C-alpha positions as CSV (number, residue, x, y, z in Angstrom):
1,M,86.5,99.0,96.1
2,A,84.6,100.3,99.1
3,L,86.0,100.4,102.6
4,A,84.3,97.7,104.6
5,A,83.0,98.3,108.1
6,I,85.2,95.5,109.4
7,E,88.2,97.2,107.9
8,L,87.3,100.4,109.7
9,V,87.1,98.5,113.0
10,E,90.5,96.9,112.3
11,I,92.1,100.3,111.4
12,E,90.6,101.7,114.7
13,Q,92.2,98.8,116.6
14,V,95.6,99.6,115.2
15,L,95.3,103.3,115.8
16,T,94.1,102.9,119.4
17,S,96.7,100.4,120.5
18,W,99.1,101.7,123.1
19,D,102.1,101.7,120.8
20,A,100.4,102.8,117.6
21,A,102.2,106.0,116.8
22,P,105.7,104.7,115.8
23,Q,104.6,102.0,113.4
24,A,100.9,102.7,112.6
25,Y,101.4,103.8,109.0
26,L,103.6,100.8,108.1
27,E,101.3,98.3,109.9
28,L,98.2,99.6,108.2
29,R,99.9,99.6,104.7
30,R,100.9,96.0,105.3
31,K,97.5,95.0,106.6
32,F,95.5,96.7,103.9
33,P,97.6,96.8,100.7
34,H,94.5,97.3,98.5
35,L,93.9,100.8,99.9
36,A,95.9,103.9,98.9
37,W,97.7,105.3,102.0
38,I,98.9,108.9,102.5
39,R,100.5,110.2,105.6
40,C,100.9,113.8,106.5
41,D,100.8,116.3,109.3
42,A,97.3,117.2,110.5
43,S,97.9,120.8,109.7
44,D,98.2,119.9,106.0
45,V,94.5,118.8,105.9
46,T,91.7,121.4,106.2
47,E,88.7,118.9,106.0
48,T,87.1,117.6,109.2
49,P,88.4,114.1,110.0
50,Y,86.2,111.1,109.5
51,R,87.4,109.9,112.9
52,S,90.2,110.8,115.3
53,F,92.3,108.3,117.3
54,G,95.0,109.3,119.7
55,V,97.4,111.5,117.8
56,F,95.9,110.5,114.4
57,D,93.1,112.0,112.3
58,L,91.6,109.6,109.8
59,H,90.4,110.9,106.5
60,L,88.7,108.8,103.8
61,L,90.1,109.2,100.3
62,D,87.9,108.8,97.2
63,S,90.1,108.4,94.1
64,A,87.5,106.7,91.9
65,D,87.0,109.8,89.7
66,H,89.6,111.7,87.8
67,C,90.7,113.8,90.9
68,A,91.2,112.4,94.4
69,A,89.1,114.0,97.2
70,I,88.3,113.6,100.8
71,T,85.0,111.9,101.5
72,D,83.0,111.0,104.5
73,D,81.4,108.0,102.8
74,P,83.1,104.7,103.4
75,A,81.3,103.2,100.4
76,R,83.3,105.7,98.2
77,A,86.6,105.4,100.0
78,T,89.5,103.8,98.1
79,G,92.2,105.0,100.5
80,I,93.1,106.6,103.7
81,V,94.8,109.9,104.7
82,L,96.5,109.4,108.0
83,A,97.2,112.8,109.5
84,R,99.3,113.0,112.6
85,R,98.6,115.7,115.2
86,A,101.2,117.0,117.5
87,A,101.1,115.0,120.8
88,A,99.9,117.0,123.8
89,S,102.6,117.8,126.2
């Protein structure tokens, strides 16, 4: 199932809210249960993020083929990698 444009807008709204960091992952998993969700540290991902919001890098995950891969095509995205960057001091 492709990631719809409206879903990207809703994900952006969650990640840009003032209190997103503590509960963002749980909120997004609850709101979009049909997507695969992976969370990690931003240093664990070498690909360029699809988008960045606050302390989060958003990567699109394509798991339609045998091996999962990062994609920049929302039409191929079946999940999200939510990579958290260290907050600036």
